C-alpha positions, 0 to 999 in steps of 0.5 A: 535855726529852729523849727518852722512850718512850710506854706505852699502859695498858689495865690499870686504874690505881687513884686515890687517895681524896683525888682529888676527884670533880670531877677523876676524869672529867678523869683518866679521859679523860686515861688514855683519850685520851693515852699515858703518857711515861716515861724508865725504858726505852731513851728511844728513842720506843719503843712499850709497851703494858700490857694489861689482865692487867698484861702488858708488851709492846714494839712493834718500831716507833718512834713515827712508824711506829705505825699500827693494825697495829703488833705488840707482843711480850711482854716480861720486864721486872722492876723499877719503871717510872715513867710519867707524863701530864698531865691538863688541867682545861680546853681551854687545854692547856699554857698552862693553869694548871688542870692537874697531873701524873699519875705511877705507880710500876709494879712488874713481876715477870717481865713482869707488873704486880704493883702500880701506886701513884699518886705524883702528884698528892699530897693537898697538890698538889691542895689547892693546885690547888683553892685550899683 
């Protein structure tokens, strides 16, 4: 599996119109409770934060040192970052077949999020999941 970095995203991420209403509450719960993972940065279990305004920050502490006193420093990233998280549609967790990857391509210009595009699930992936 390898190492990765964590992203907490406060910025309101868009959902494609084809995401059925029965899945939207699970997506919102996953985004609110879980962090996204990313392999586009240093992959050292670093912590990043994207605030409501789209600014990106990095913590000086690694995964196991994170607590409520963690301080984040603004960084000036320029480029694309792919972040992903699992959305579970039942209580079984990883063993469940009722889950899908939620992925976004995040485009930054001088440390500011200028575009967030949902890349997964696709409409076809959701159709397979719902059996239609």
